[in-house]
Each structure stands twice: as structure tokens, then as C-alpha cells.
KOLBAGU-806134 format. One record per residue (C-alpha): residue number from 1; x, y, z; residue in one letter. Coordinates in steps of 0.25 Angstrom, whole numbers, padded with zeros to 4 digits. Layout:
REM KOLBAGU-806134
- seq, east, north, up, type
- NUM, X, Y, Z, A .
...
//
This chain:
REM KOLBAGU-806134
- seq, east, north, up, type
- 1, -0127, 0062, 0179, M .
- 2, -0125, 0049, 0172, A .
- 3, -0111, 0046, 0166, T .
- 4, -0108, 0037, 0154, T .
- 5, -0096, 0028, 0154, T .
- 6, -0089, 0026, 0141, K .
- 7, -0090, 0012, 0136, Q .
- 8, -0077, 0004, 0135, T .
- 9, -0073, 0002, 0120, P .
- 10, -0075, -0013, 0116, I .
- 11, -0061, -0013, 0110, L .
- 12, -0055, -0011, 0123, D .
- 13, -0060, -0025, 0126, R .
- 14, -0053, -0031, 0114, I .
- 15, -0038, -0033, 0115, T .
- 16, -0038, -0046, 0106, E .
- 17, -0048, -0053, 0097, P .
- 18, -0053, -0063, 0107, M .
- 19, -0059, -0051, 0115, D .
- 20, -0070, -0051, 0104, L .
- 21, -0075, -0065, 0107, K .
- 22, -0085, -0061, 0118, N .
- 23, -0090, -0048, 0112, M .
- 24, -0104, -0045, 0107, T .
- 25, -0108, -0041, 0093, I .
- 26, -0111, -0027, 0099, G .
- 27, -0098, -0026, 0106, E .
- 28, -0090, -0030, 0093, M .
- 29, -0098, -0020, 0085, E .
- 30, -0094, -0009, 0095, T .
- 31, -0080, -0014, 0094, A .
- 32, -0081, -0013, 0079, A .
- 33, -0085, 0002, 0080, Q .
- 34, -0073, 0004, 0090, E .
- 35, -0064, -0002, 0080, I .
- 36, -0069, 0007, 0069, R .
- 37, -0067, 0019, 0078, E .
- 38, -0052, 0015, 0081, L .
- 39, -0049, 0013, 0066, V .
- 40, -0056, 0026, 0062, M .
- 41, -0048, 0034, 0072, N .
- 42, -0035, 0028, 0069, K .
- 43, -0036, 0029, 0054, V .
- 44, -0041, 0043, 0055, S .
- 45, -0029, 0047, 0063, K .
- 46, -0018, 0040, 0057, V .
- 47, -0023, 0034, 0044, G .
- 48, -0025, 0020, 0039, G .
- 49, -0035, 0010, 0033, H .
- 50, -0049, 0015, 0036, F .
- 51, -0060, 0009, 0028, G .
- 52, -0055, -0006, 0027, P .
- 53, -0054, -0007, 0043, N .
- 54, -0067, -0001, 0046, L .
- 55, -0074, -0011, 0036, G .
- 56, -0069, -0024, 0044, V .
- 57, -0071, -0020, 0058, V .
- 58, -0083, -0030, 0060, E .
- 59, -0076, -0041, 0052, M .
- 60, -0063, -0040, 0061, T .
- 61, -0071, -0040, 0074, L .
- 62, -0079, -0052, 0069, A .
- 63, -0066, -0059, 0065, F .
- 64, -0060, -0058, 0078, H .
- 65, -0073, -0061, 0085, Y .
- 66, -0074, -0075, 0078, V .
- 67, -0060, -0079, 0075, F .
- 68, -0048, -0081, 0085, E .
- 69, -0037, -0072, 0080, S .
- 70, -0025, -0075, 0079, P .
- 71, -0028, -0090, 0078, V .
- 72, -0038, -0086, 0067, D .
- 73, -0030, -0077, 0058, K .
- 74, -0035, -0065, 0050, I .
- 75, -0027, -0059, 0039, V .
- 76, -0031, -0045, 0034, W .
- 77, -0028, -0042, 0020, D .
- 78, -0020, -0029, 0018, V .
- 79, -0023, -0025, 0033, S .
- 80, -0032, -0013, 0029, H .
- 81, -0043, -0019, 0038, Q .
- 82, -0035, -0024, 0049, S .
- 83, -0037, -0012, 0059, Y .
- 84, -0049, -0018, 0067, P .
- 85, -0041, -0032, 0068, H .
- 86, -0030, -0024, 0074, K .
- 87, -0039, -0017, 0084, I .
- 88, -0044, -0031, 0088, L .
- 89, -0031, -0038, 0089, T .
- 90, -0024, -0029, 0100, G .
- 91, -0020, -0017, 0092, R .
- 92, -0032, -0007, 0096, K .
- 93, -0022, 0002, 0101, A .
- 94, -0016, 0005, 0088, G .
- 95, -0029, 0011, 0084, F .
- 96, -0030, 0020, 0096, E .
- 97, -0025, 0035, 0097, E .
- 98, -0010, 0035, 0100, G .
- 99, -0007, 0021, 0096, S .
- 100, -0010, 0021, 0081, F .
- 101, 0004, 0017, 0077, D .
- 102, 0004, 0005, 0086, S .
- 103, -0002, -0004, 0075, V .
- 104, 0000, -0004, 0060, T .
- 105, -0011, -0003, 0049, G .
- 106, -0009, -0017, 0044, Y .
- 107, -0009, -0031, 0050, T .
- 108, 0004, -0034, 0057, N .
- 109, 0009, -0047, 0064, P .
- 110, 0018, -0039, 0073, N .
- 111, 0006, -0032, 0079, E .
- 112, -0003, -0044, 0082, S .
- 113, -0004, -0059, 0082, P .
- 114, -0017, -0056, 0075, H .
- 115, -0010, -0051, 0062, D .
- 116, -0002, -0060, 0053, Y .
- 117, 0004, -0052, 0042, F .
- 118, 0008, -0037, 0039, N .
- 119, -0001, -0035, 0027, V .
- 120, -0004, -0022, 0020, G .
- 121, -0006, -0026, 0006, H .
- 122, -0018, -0032, 0000, T .
- 123, -0024, -0046, -0004, S .
- 124, -0014, -0054, 0005, T .
- 125, -0024, -0059, 0016, S .
- 126, -0029, -0072, 0009, V .
- 127, -0015, -0077, 0005, S .
- 128, -0010, -0074, 0019, L .
- 129, -0022, -0081, 0025, A .
- 130, -0020, -0093, 0016, V .
- 131, -0005, -0094, 0021, G .
- 132, -0010, -0093, 0036, L .
- 133, -0020, -0103, 0034, A .
- 134, -0010, -0113, 0027, K .
- 135, -0001, -0111, 0038, A .
- 136, -0012, -0114, 0049, R .
- 137, -0015, -0127, 0041, D .
- 138, -0001, -0131, 0040, L .
- 139, 0001, -0130, 0055, K .
- 140, -0013, -0136, 0058, N .
- 141, -0017, -0124, 0066, E .
- 142, -0031, -0119, 0068, K .
- 143, -0037, -0105, 0065, G .
- 144, -0044, -0097, 0054, N .
- 145, -0037, -0089, 0044, V .
- 146, -0044, -0077, 0039, V .
- 147, -0040, -0067, 0028, A .
- 148, -0047, -0054, 0026, V .
- 149, -0046, -0048, 0012, I .
- 150, -0053, -0036, 0007, G .
- 151, -0061, -0036, -0007, D .
- 152, -0050, -0025, -0011, G .
- 153, -0039, -0035, -0009, S .
- 154, -0046, -0045, -0018, L .
- 155, -0040, -0038, -0030, S .
- 156, -0026, -0042, -0026, G .
- 157, -0021, -0055, -0033, G .
- 158, -0015, -0060, -0020, L .
- 159, -0029, -0062, -0014, A .
- 160, -0033, -0072, -0025, Y .
- 161, -0020, -0080, -0023, E .
- 162, -0024, -0081, -0008, G .
- 163, -0038, -0085, -0012, F .
- 164, -0033, -0095, -0022, N .
- 165, -0024, -0102, -0012, N .
- 166, -0033, -0100, 0000, G .
- 167, -0044, -0109, -0007, A .
- 168, -0034, -0121, -0006, D .
- 169, -0034, -0121, 0009, L .
- 170, -0042, -0132, 0015, D .
- 171, -0043, -0124, 0028, S .
- 172, -0048, -0112, 0035, N .
- 173, -0046, -0099, 0027, L .
- 174, -0056, -0087, 0028, I .
- 175, -0055, -0075, 0019, V .
- 176, -0063, -0063, 0023, V .
- 177, -0065, -0054, 0010, V .
- 178, -0068, -0041, 0016, N .
- 179, -0077, -0035, 0005, D .
- 180, -0080, -0020, 0006, N .
- 181, -0080, -0018, -0009, D .
- 182, -0068, -0009, -0008, M .
- 183, -0053, -0010, -0010, S .
- 184, -0045, 0003, -0006, I .
- 185, -0054, 0009, -0017, D .
- 186, -0064, 0003, -0026, K .
- 187, -0062, -0012, -0030, N .
- 188, -0059, -0016, -0044, Y .
- 189, -0060, -0029, -0051, G .
- 190, -0069, -0041, -0054, G .
- 191, -0068, -0048, -0041, I .
- 192, -0076, -0036, -0035, Y .
- 193, -0088, -0039, -0044, R .
- 194, -0088, -0053, -0037, N .
- 195, -0087, -0047, -0023, L .
- 196, -0099, -0038, -0027, A .
- 197, -0107, -0050, -0032, E .
- 198, -0104, -0057, -0019, L .
- 199, -0108, -0045, -0010, R .
- 200, -0121, -0043, -0018, A .
- 201, -0125, -0058, -0017, S .
- 202, -0121, -0059, -0002, N .
- 203, -0110, -0069, -0007, G .
- 204, -0119, -0077, -0015, E .
- 205, -0114, -0073, -0029, A .
- 206, -0111, -0085, -0038, A .
- 207, -0097, -0079, -0042, N .
- 208, -0088, -0079, -0029, N .
- 209, -0074, -0076, -0031, L .
- 210, -0070, -0083, -0017, F .
- 211, -0078, -0096, -0020, K .
- 212, -0070, -0096, -0033, A .
- 213, -0057, -0097, -0026, F .
- 214, -0062, -0108, -0018, G .
- 215, -0066, -0101, -0005, F .
- 216, -0079, -0103, 0003, D .
- 217, -0087, -0090, 0004, Y .
- 218, -0095, -0082, 0014, L .
- 219, -0101, -0068, 0012, Y .
- 220, -0104, -0058, 0023, V .
- 221, -0111, -0046, 0018, E .
- 222, -0110, -0037, 0031, D .
- 223, -0096, -0038, 0035, G .
- 224, -0098, -0026, 0045, N .
- 225, -0108, -0033, 0053, D .
- 226, -0101, -0039, 0066, M .
- 227, -0111, -0051, 0067, E .
- 228, -0111, -0054, 0053, T .
- 229, -0095, -0055, 0052, M .
- 230, -0095, -0063, 0065, I .
- 231, -0104, -0073, 0059, A .
- 232, -0096, -0074, 0046, A .
- 233, -0083, -0076, 0053, F .
- 234, -0089, -0087, 0062, E .
- 235, -0094, -0094, 0049, K .
- 236, -0081, -0095, 0042, V .
- 237, -0072, -0097, 0055, K .
- 238, -0065, -0110, 0055, D .
- 239, -0068, -0113, 0040, S .
- 240, -0061, -0125, 0035, D .
- 241, -0059, -0119, 0021, H .
- 242, -0056, -0106, 0014, P .
- 243, -0068, -0096, 0015, I .
- 244, -0071, -0082, 0010, V .
- 245, -0079, -0073, 0020, L .
- 246, -0083, -0062, 0010, H .
- 247, -0087, -0050, 0019, V .
- 248, -0093, -0037, 0014, H .
- 249, -0089, -0025, 0023, T .
- 250, -0089, -0010, 0022, E .
- 251, -0076, -0003, 0020, K .
- 252, -0075, 0009, 0030, G .
- 253, -0087, 0003, 0038, H .
- 254, -0090, 0012, 0050, G .
- 255, -0085, 0025, 0044, Y .
- 256, -0094, 0031, 0034, Q .
- 257, -0084, 0039, 0026, K .
- 258, -0076, 0026, 0024, A .
- 259, -0088, 0019, 0019, T .
- 260, -0090, 0030, 0009, E .
- 261, -0076, 0032, 0004, E .
- 262, -0070, 0019, 0005, K .
- 263, -0057, 0022, -0003, M .
- 264, -0054, 0035, 0005, R .
- 265, -0056, 0027, 0018, Y .
- 266, -0048, 0015, 0014, H .
- 267, -0036, 0021, 0020, W .
- 268, -0035, 0035, 0026, R .
- 269, -0025, 0045, 0031, T .
- 270, -0029, 0052, 0044, P .
- 271, -0043, 0058, 0043, F .
- 272, -0054, 0064, 0051, D .
- 273, -0064, 0054, 0055, L .
- 274, -0076, 0064, 0055, A .
- 275, -0074, 0070, 0041, S .
- 276, -0065, 0059, 0035, G .
- 277, -0056, 0069, 0030, E .
- 278, -0041, 0070, 0030, A .
- 279, -0034, 0082, 0037, P .
- 280, -0034, 0094, 0029, A .
- 281, -0023, 0097, 0020, G .
- 282, -0019, 0099, 0005, Q .
- 283, -0016, 0086, -0002, P .
- 284, -0006, 0093, -0011, G .
- 285, 0000, 0088, -0024, E .
- 286, 0003, 0073, -0026, S .
- 287, 0010, 0065, -0036, Y .
- 288, -0002, 0056, -0037, N .
- 289, -0010, 0069, -0042, G .
- 290, 0000, 0073, -0051, I .
- 291, 0001, 0059, -0057, L .
- 292, -0015, 0058, -0058, M .
- 293, -0015, 0072, -0066, D .
- 294, -0004, 0067, -0075, Y .
- 295, -0011, 0054, -0079, L .
- 296, -0024, 0060, -0081, I .
- 297, -0018, 0071, -0090, E .
- 298, -0011, 0060, -0098, K .
- 299, -0024, 0053, -0100, V .
- 300, -0032, 0065, -0103, D .
- 301, -0023, 0072, -0112, N .
- 302, -0015, 0061, -0119, E .
- 303, -0024, 0049, -0117, D .
- 304, -0012, 0041, -0112, A .
- 305, -0016, 0027, -0110, P .
- 306, -0014, 0028, -0095, I .
- 307, -0020, 0018, -0086, V .
- 308, -0019, 0021, -0071, A .
- 309, -0019, 0008, -0062, I .
- 310, -0019, 0006, -0047, N .
- 311, -0021, -0005, -0037, A .
- 312, -0032, 0000, -0028, A .
- 313, -0025, 0012, -0023, I .
- 314, -0030, 0023, -0031, P .
- 315, -0030, 0033, -0020, G .
- 316, -0015, 0032, -0018, M .
- 317, -0013, 0039, -0031, F .
- 318, -0025, 0047, -0033, G .
- 319, -0030, 0039, -0045, L .
- 320, -0044, 0042, -0043, S .
- 321, -0041, 0055, -0051, Q .
- 322, -0036, 0047, -0063, F .
- 323, -0047, 0036, -0061, Q .
- 324, -0058, 0047, -0062, E .
- 325, -0053, 0054, -0074, R .
- 326, -0049, 0041, -0082, H .
- 327, -0056, 0029, -0076, P .
- 328, -0053, 0020, -0088, H .
- 329, -0038, 0023, -0086, R .
- 330, -0038, 0018, -0071, Y .
- 331, -0038, 0004, -0066, V .
- 332, -0038, 0000, -0051, D .
- 333, -0034, -0014, -0051, V .
- 334, -0037, -0016, -0036, G .
- 335, -0027, -0021, -0026, I .
- 336, -0019, -0028, -0037, A .
- 337, -0006, -0022, -0039, E .
- 338, 0000, -0034, -0047, A .
- 339, -0012, -0033, -0057, H .
- 340, -0010, -0018, -0058, S .
- 341, 0005, -0020, -0063, V .
- 342, 0002, -0031, -0073, T .
- 343, -0011, -0024, -0078, F .
- 344, -0002, -0011, -0080, A .
- 345, 0008, -0019, -0088, S .
- 346, -0002, -0025, -0097, A .
- 347, -0009, -0011, -0099, L .
- 348, 0005, -0006, -0103, S .
- 349, 0007, -0017, -0113, A .
- 350, -0006, -0014, -0119, G .
- 351, -0003, 0001, -0122, G .
- 352, -0008, 0008, -0109, A .
- 353, 0000, 0016, -0099, R .
- 354, -0003, 0010, -0085, P .
- 355, 0000, 0018, -0073, V .
- 356, 0000, 0009, -0061, V .
- 357, -0001, 0016, -0047, F .
- 358, 0005, 0008, -0036, H .
- 359, 0009, 0010, -0021, S .
- 360, 0023, 0007, -0018, S .
- 361, 0019, -0003, -0007, T .
- 362, 0009, -0010, -0016, F .
- 363, 0017, -0011, -0029, L .
- 364, 0025, -0023, -0023, Q .
- 365, 0013, -0031, -0025, R .
- 366, 0015, -0031, -0040, A .
- 367, 0030, -0034, -0040, Y .
- 368, 0029, -0046, -0049, D .
- 369, 0019, -0039, -0059, Q .
- 370, 0029, -0027, -0060, L .
- 371, 0040, -0036, -0063, T .
- 372, 0034, -0046, -0072, H .
- 373, 0022, -0040, -0078, D .
- 374, 0027, -0026, -0080, L .
- 375, 0042, -0024, -0079, A .
- 376, 0045, -0037, -0087, L .
- 377, 0036, -0033, -0098, N .
- 378, 0041, -0018, -0098, E .
- 379, 0027, -0012, -0100, N .
- 380, 0027, 0003, -0097, P .
- 381, 0017, 0004, -0086, A .
- 382, 0019, 0015, -0076, V .
- 383, 0018, 0012, -0061, I .
- 384, 0016, 0024, -0051, V .
- 385, 0021, 0021, -0037, I .
- 386, 0016, 0028, -0025, G .
- 387, 0019, 0027, -0010, G .
- 388, 0034, 0023, -0012, G .
- 389, 0040, 0030, 0000, T .
- 390, 0046, 0028, 0014, I .
- 391, 0035, 0032, 0024, T .
- 392, 0027, 0027, 0036, K .
- 393, 0019, 0015, 0031, N .
- 394, 0015, 0002, 0036, A .
- 395, 0024, -0010, 0033, A .
- 396, 0014, -0015, 0023, T .
- 397, 0014, -0002, 0015, H .
- 398, 0029, 0002, 0012, Q .
- 399, 0032, 0011, 0000, G .
- 400, 0047, 0007, 0000, L .
- 401, 0048, -0004, -0010, F .
- 402, 0043, 0000, -0023, D .
- 403, 0057, 0005, -0027, I .
- 404, 0064, -0008, -0024, P .
- 405, 0053, -0016, -0030, L .
- 406, 0053, -0009, -0044, L .
- 407, 0068, -0008, -0044, S .
- 408, 0069, -0023, -0044, S .
- 409, 0060, -0024, -0057, I .
- 410, 0067, -0022, -0071, P .
- 411, 0060, -0013, -0081, N .
- 412, 0053, -0004, -0072, I .
- 413, 0057, 0010, -0071, K .
- 414, 0054, 0017, -0058, Y .
- 415, 0054, 0032, -0057, L .
- 416, 0054, 0042, -0045, A .
- 417, 0049, 0056, -0049, P .
- 418, 0052, 0067, -0039, T .
- 419, 0042, 0077, -0044, S .
- 420, 0029, 0079, -0051, A .
- 421, 0035, 0083, -0064, E .
- 422, 0045, 0071, -0063, E .
- 423, 0033, 0062, -0061, L .
- 424, 0025, 0067, -0073, V .
- 425, 0038, 0066, -0082, A .
- 426, 0040, 0051, -0077, M .
- 427, 0026, 0048, -0080, M .
- 428, 0026, 0054, -0094, D .
- 429, 0038, 0045, -0097, W .
- 430, 0033, 0033, -0090, A .
- 431, 0019, 0033, -0098, L .
- 432, 0026, 0034, -0111, T .
- 433, 0038, 0026, -0110, Q .
- 434, 0038, 0011, -0115, K .
- 435, 0050, 0005, -0109, E .
- 436, 0043, -0001, -0096, G .
- 437, 0036, 0001, -0083, P .
- 438, 0039, 0014, -0075, V .
- 439, 0036, 0016, -0061, A .
- 440, 0035, 0030, -0054, V .
- 441, 0036, 0032, -0039, R .
- 442, 0028, 0044, -0034, L .
- 443, 0035, 0052, -0023, S .
- 444, 0029, 0052, -0009, A .
- 445, 0035, 0065, -0005, H .
- 446, 0026, 0075, -0011, G .
- 447, 0026, 0082, -0025, V .
- 448, 0038, 0089, -0030, I .
- 449, 0037, 0098, -0043, H .
- 450, 0050, 0101, -0051, R .
- 451, 0054, 0101, -0065, P .
- 452, 0059, 0088, -0071, T .
- 453, 0067, 0086, -0084, E .
- 454, 0061, 0077, -0095, T .
- 455, 0069, 0064, -0096, I .
- 456, 0067, 0050, -0102, D .
- 457, 0065, 0041, -0091, Y .
- 458, 0069, 0029, -0099, A .
- 459, 0083, 0033, -0094, K .
- 460, 0086, 0034, -0079, P .
- 461, 0090, 0049, -0077, T .
- 462, 0092, 0055, -0064, F .
- 463, 0090, 0069, -0061, E .
- 464, 0100, 0078, -0054, Q .
- 465, 0093, 0088, -0046, L .
- 466, 0105, 0094, -0039, I .
- 467, 0120, 0093, -0043, E .
- 468, 0130, 0091, -0033, G .
- 469, 0141, 0082, -0028, S .
- 470, 0146, 0072, -0018, K .
- 471, 0132, 0067, -0014, V .
- 472, 0121, 0063, -0024, A .
- 473, 0107, 0061, -0019, I .
- 474, 0097, 0052, -0027, L .
- 475, 0084, 0056, -0022, A .
- 476, 0073, 0047, -0028, L .
- 477, 0059, 0051, -0031, G .
- 478, 0052, 0057, -0018, G .
- 479, 0065, 0058, -0011, F .
- 480, 0070, 0069, -0020, I .
- 481, 0066, 0079, -0009, G .
- 482, 0074, 0071, 0002, L .
- 483, 0086, 0071, -0008, G .
- 484, 0084, 0086, -0009, G .
- 485, 0085, 0088, 0006, S .
- 486, 0097, 0079, 0007, V .
- 487, 0104, 0087, -0004, Q .
- 488, 0101, 0100, 0004, E .
- 489, 0106, 0094, 0017, A .
- 490, 0119, 0090, 0010, L .
- 491, 0121, 0104, 0004, A .
- 492, 0120, 0109, 0018, A .
- 493, 0132, 0101, 0021, K .
- 494, 0140, 0105, 0009, D .
- 495, 0137, 0093, 0000, I .
- 496, 0130, 0097, -0013, N .
- 497, 0123, 0084, -0016, A .
- 498, 0117, 0080, -0030, T .
- 499, 0102, 0077, -0030, L .
- 500, 0097, 0067, -0040, I .
- 501, 0083, 0063, -0043, N .
- 502, 0084, 0049, -0048, P .
- 503, 0070, 0048, -0055, R .
- 504, 0073, 0033, -0058, F .
- 505, 0071, 0023, -0047, I .
- 506, 0074, 0010, -0054, T .
- 507, 0085, 0016, -0064, N .
- 508, 0097, 0025, -0062, Y .
- 509, 0104, 0036, -0070, D .
- 510, 0118, 0029, -0071, E .
- 511, 0124, 0042, -0078, E .
- 512, 0120, 0051, -0066, M .
- 513, 0124, 0041, -0056, L .
- 514, 0138, 0039, -0063, E .
- 515, 0140, 0054, -0063, N .
- 516, 0138, 0055, -0048, L .
- 517, 0151, 0048, -0046, K .
- 518, 0159, 0060, -0051, A .
- 519, 0156, 0069, -0039, N .
- 520, 0148, 0061, -0029, H .
- 521, 0152, 0052, -0017, D .
- 522, 0138, 0048, -0013, L .
- 523, 0125, 0045, -0019, V .
- 524, 0112, 0044, -0010, I .
- 525, 0099, 0039, -0014, T .
- 526, 0085, 0042, -0008, L .
- 527, 0073, 0034, -0011, E .
- 528, 0060, 0033, -0004, D .
- 529, 0059, 0018, -0003, G .
- 530, 0067, 0006, 0001, S .
- 531, 0082, 0007, -0002, I .
- 532, 0084, -0008, -0004, E .
- 533, 0082, -0011, -0019, G .
- 534, 0079, 0004, -0021, G .
- 535, 0084, 0015, -0029, F .
- 536, 0096, 0018, -0021, G .
- 537, 0102, 0004, -0021, E .
- 538, 0103, 0006, -0037, K .
- 539, 0111, 0018, -0035, I .
- 540, 0120, 0011, -0025, A .
- 541, 0122, 0000, -0034, R .
- 542, 0126, 0009, -0045, Y .
- 543, 0137, 0015, -0037, Y .
- 544, 0141, 0002, -0030, G .
- 545, 0154, 0001, -0038, G .
- 546, 0158, 0015, -0037, S .
- 547, 0163, 0024, -0025, N .
- 548, 0150, 0031, -0024, M .
- 549, 0143, 0030, -0011, K .
- 550, 0128, 0028, -0011, V .
- 551, 0118, 0030, 0001, L .
- 552, 0103, 0025, -0001, N .
- 553, 0092, 0031, 0007, F .
- 554, 0078, 0025, 0008, G .
- 555, 0070, 0015, 0016, A .
- 556, 0076, 0002, 0022, H .
- 557, 0070, -0011, 0017, K .
- 558, 0060, -0013, 0028, E .
- 559, 0045, -0013, 0031, F .
- 560, 0042, -0001, 0040, T .
- 561, 0029, 0000, 0047, D .
- 562, 0023, 0014, 0049, N .
- 563, 0036, 0020, 0053, V .
- 564, 0036, 0035, 0051, S .
- 565, 0042, 0041, 0039, T .
- 566, 0051, 0050, 0047, A .
- 567, 0056, 0037, 0055, D .
- 568, 0059, 0030, 0042, L .
- 569, 0066, 0042, 0036, Y .
- 570, 0075, 0042, 0048, E .
- 571, 0077, 0027, 0048, R .
- 572, 0081, 0028, 0033, Y .
- 573, 0089, 0040, 0034, H .
- 574, 0080, 0048, 0024, L .
- 575, 0081, 0062, 0030, T .
- 576, 0090, 0072, 0024, P .
- 577, 0098, 0073, 0037, E .
- 578, 0100, 0058, 0038, L .
- 579, 0104, 0056, 0023, I .
- 580, 0114, 0068, 0024, V .
- 581, 0120, 0061, 0037, E .
- 582, 0122, 0048, 0029, D .
- 583, 0127, 0055, 0017, I .
- 584, 0138, 0063, 0026, L .
- 585, 0142, 0050, 0033, K .
- 586, 0144, 0043, 0019, T .
- 587, 0152, 0054, 0013, L .
- 588, 0161, 0054, 0026, A .
//
């Protein structure tokens, strides 16, 4: 009986890009399929960016076949599409069972000489490539510099700053525009009409954004064809002037469900490859859902002049519900956080009530606009901030710094609701007050329901939940549950601690803080973010001239890279046991 021998995977022959040089087109096409299988297996098991990586497999193989990395340098914008590159540059093991944690989800110079930057935010690659090219020229070195930027990233202003300055280079600079007609979700904005013109005319349209910037230009219709991509890269390699290679690819190529549901498969938590479905389970109640119901009701019943704004991340907040009900009250500005804030400030000045939805990690991209365009003008826009929490994330996606960031800006009141009822009460006030911008931080620790008193949020007023003595616990926002656990643990040691819901992040209740001096020796603060520049430091500063002791609990000022939440809580002493231990030491 004849036996069949299993063919050795092509990828077993690739440990570095140079191993591609003598391969046939057929072998590289087999390698493309093997790369897709590795990406699909890993992301379906542990989560990650799915559609963007599947769409650039042929492009990545062709780049490493034609160019000589790392002498020739490639900069991946936002790193959402860098998995195939990682597999080809010695990190294949990180995509195999048992080794998933050995590589990060983003480019990382600590992992490989083929990476040059830690990148996880968008629109950066052209500016970074311009800097690498200028440094190369100053040192009289050789080599191509290639930036890969997706069409979605072209909605960010930094991309155009890079193009504008890159056009002045009288030397090699290649910008690959990976055009799959998608951002995270649908693209919005005028530039996408020009990209559509260029695609429809095979790059021959009279209007050409890239030529207008001063770049040479070449269009590739089928960016998922190996031979086509190899020929295109050979044509632009060693160019002596800036050139754009506009490549049309298919997001999610090779997995049908990802090509049909491009937004859903941009980034996925673990799911079943055969069905495409996540593990069974009830999604449960969320603050996002509560907020969407609230805003829809406000528009339906009161015709409130609300405009919901987001910067290309509608799925993070469940905004599709509001968009479907009130499309004329919804604006997706694309990956343009700065514009979202300035736009909101002007909407507010014009009499509308903008509600801007931002992720903690992306809000920092609009720091100047928050300061100069919004806070300085004291326009009463509302900013809803999600993802502000200490948890396992990549170094590029930390949700720790929104509190210090907003705390450094005058005229912005930052609120931290601890329950669904408190969130609604804060929104009621924020949407009617006229004194200035208000930000609201959504808890990442599950929905709590409890009655809340009606207060005027114009004056910072803390809420005392449990009256005690000796120790006062100020548990901010989502850490109210942790505060309750600490209070109970102290009670077991015969210390009846006071538990306080501060409600205000950027302001404090001076009267309550002063009253605590009468029968308390220690105040502790709990915040789900960076301590340095945060809420707790304000409280410590207030008590600085008194005998009151203060302990601040939160994250250290550091970038952590995919460290488990349990390990972080241990490191930062954010478990009830470790907090109580620190309290007892301080009291002693």
C-alpha cells in the first residue's frame, strides 16, 4: 500500500528575509497561504488584528523578496498589518501554539533588527520614514526607506505633515498606500472620493492627492497578486526621489467572513474559525448600552441638540445604535482625534451639544486641541472616555494616562461615575450646564446600580458611603468595588473605615477633606490609572501641610507590555490584602 509523505511547510525554510530570494512564485504563494493559516490560528485563539494582516500577506512577501531588510527599511503605520512581516523576520514561533506570548502585536525594535519603532497609533509612518531617510542621507548611507500607510490612516493630520515634508527630500523615499477602502470601519471624508477616482481610473485620474503633494505616483490594482507586487516593488526600488506606490488590496483576503464583515474582523477577541462566532455567553449590561439608550431618549423625547462624534472607533462604544436611529446627529471624523475636539468646541459655540467619544489611549493625540481650542474657550462640550483602566495591554495601548492628562488642563471638569444612575445624573448636568467642558470616565469594572442623590455638579461634592474613623478610603470611579472590599477587610481587623465616592477627578471637596482631619489619621486613594499627576496626588498635596498621612494606590508611571492584570495588581499593591497590609504598616 502506497504511503504519502507530508510536505514540509515552506515557512520551515524561512528564518530570515534572505531565504525568500531563490524561491519560485509558486513557493511564495504557498508561503502566503501558510502565513494566513498562522495568523488565523493565533488570532482566533488569543485575539488580535485579523483583517488588516490577511490583506497584506502578498505585499509583505514581495517586499522582502525584492528589498534587503534591514538595510532597506520598512515602517508599518500603526502596526495593525505587521504580523506577516514578523513571521518572515524570525518570529514565526510567536504565531505557533504554546509560544503566542513570545511576540507583541505591534512592531518592536527589542524583538528584531527589522523593526524600528514601537508603533500602535496611526498616521505616523510617513513622518517616521522621512526621519529615517534624512538620517540616511546625512550619513551618506545607502538603502531604501519604505513607509506603509493604510487608507484609513490618511484621515489623520500627521500623515499630511509627513507627506508635505517628505516631498522636499531629493532622495529615496517610497510610500506604499495600502488602499483597502476601509478604516477600522467605513472611511469618511473627501480624500476617499479621490482614492475612489484613482482606483476607478487605474491611477489615471486628473485629480491626484499624492501628485499634488509633489510625489511621483504609481498605481497597482491587484495588491493581492504576488507577481504583480514583485514587479511593482522592483519598479520603485532605488528610486532617487519621493514616490507613492498606491496599492489596492482586500482587507481580510483569504477568509471569506473577514471580507464580508470588514469592521467586525478588523480586530477580534478569540473566536471559532469555522463559524466566525465568539464563545457562547451573555454580553450582559454595559455602560455603553446605558449611555446609548440615554442619548437616544434625549433626542427622541426632548429634541436635545445632541451630536455624537467619534474618531473611527464606533464599535468601542456601541455607537451604531445611535447612528441608525439618528444618522444626522452622528459624525465619524475618521482617525482624526484632534479634529474631533476642535470640531466639538465649535459645535458647542454654535449652540449644539456635542458628545465626543474617545478611548483613553487615543485621547492624548488631541492634547493641544483639548487645551487651546476647547478648555481655553470654555465651550460646554462633553467628552466620554472609555478604556481608562489598568489591564493587560500592549505598551502602545495604555489606558492609564487620561487622568493626569486632563488634570493638567484648566477649565475641564472630569467626573467618575460609580453606577448607572450616577452616569445618567452626570450626563443630565453636563448636557445642560454652560460653564465649560465636562469629561466623563466610564468604569471598566461592570455595571453597578444604586440610588444616587441629585447634586449640582458645578460644586465638587464627595459622597460619603460609609461613615467611620481612623482611615478614610477615597475610591474613584470603577474602583469603588475595590474600596468596599478594603473597607470590609479593615472591619475584620476592628478598623471601621470611612468609604467615600469622590465623583470628581479634577476637583476636590475641600469641606469633606477638612472634616476628615477631626477623627482620621490616614487617607488612602484608589484610582484606576497612573498615580503620578493623578487624583491621589491632589489629595496628598491638599494634606501636605497637616498631620494627615496619605497613601496613593494606582499604577506606576511606566509602559507595560502585555503584563497580566493580576501581575499588575500585585506590582501596584491593588489587592485588598496588600492595601490593608500597607495601611497597617503606616498606622503602626
